[in-house]
C-alpha positions, 0 to 999 in steps of 0.5 A: 761157874755153874747154873743154879736154876733153869725154867721153861714157862709155856704160855704163862696164864695161870694166876699163881704162875703169873704172880710168881713169874711177874714178881719184882726181884734181883739176884745175889753176888756173882749171879747173872740171869738170862731171859729168852722169850720165844713167844707172847707179848709183855714188858721186861723191866731191868733196873730203870729201863722198860723194854717191849718183849718181842719173840726171840729177844734175850735180856741179860740181868747182872747181880743186884739189878732189880727186874720184872716181867709184865705179861699179857694175858691176851697173848701169853708169854713163853720163855726160858730163864737161866740163872748162872753163877759166875765169879768171872767175866763181869766186864762182859756181863756189864757190857752186854746188859747195857745193850739189852735186848738182843734179837736172836730170833726164835730159832735158839729155843732148842739151844736153851732147851738143851741148857735147861735139860743139862741144868736139871741133871745131878751131874755137876759136869753137865751143869758146868758144860751148859754154863760154858755153852751160855758163856760161848753164846754171850761172847758170840753176841759181843762179837757178832756181825751180820750181812744183808744176805743173811738178814734177808734169809733170816727173815724168811726163817723167822716167819716160818718159826713164828708161824709154827709157834702160833700153830702149835696145836694144829697139824701143819704140813710142809706145804702149809709152812712153805706157802706161808713164807711164799717159797717153793717147798724144796727150796724152803727145806734146803734154806731151813736146814742150812740155818737150823740144821734140821728139817721144818717138819722135824723142828715142828715135831720138836716144838710140839714135844717142847709144849708137851714137856711144859704141860707135864712139868707145869700143869695137872693135865693128864697124859691123855689130855696133853696128847689130845690138846696137841692133836696126837692121834692117840695117847699111845702114839704120843707116849712113844714119840715122847719117850723117843725124844726124852728117854722117859715116859710122860709119867716118868718125866712129870715125876722128875721135872715137875716145877713147883713155884716158890713159897708165896710169902717170898714173892716180894723178897728183894732177892730170889731164884729164877 
């Protein structure tokens, strides 16, 4: 079991990016692909079924199933795509594919960021570890049950997560977020931490750094331009925060993780990587 590829697409809108990620394709024997959408509008086609994409939805595609993303330019998609190679668990994969989509909420985005980070490492042990984390998630979905109290609390968290995502280029305060979900700030912090294992403001800071990683890996924006776009007070402050989070400077991160689209003569191939 191994992860063959992992990508993060932030607010997909560039013409070349749209062409590549919207291609109609399938994957080979023993390969399973996951698409986890954390923002934007569009349609996911899996085999002969069409689904509207909503924030926090997860789609599983088994080997040989043709699939395609149709994106909205007005509200660009942000998503993770993970291509897993696994010679076992076919019964689980087939069962879950029939239940598409799974509404995980947008709170799993940093789980998928961790998976992507491990998948891009050279150490095979880390990639296998990430593959087992994915497998654990899928078995959890197969057995998952929820209760009304959890659902009510989850609605509050999802409102907060969506609000933070939609204001990624602003400088929100805790008061802004708590007011949006109509909850007292101290109560909201406790609720958020119980669900997300972090504070709202730390989560928001991580969201901004996630966007920064995407800009560095997918665009030609300079480090200074990325810092300005995300409203950091200075390029120096941004670089310091970025290195504390990733262990790499923005320039070093770009050199290591720059995502290159596949050759355009393969866009209409029947089988492809993520």
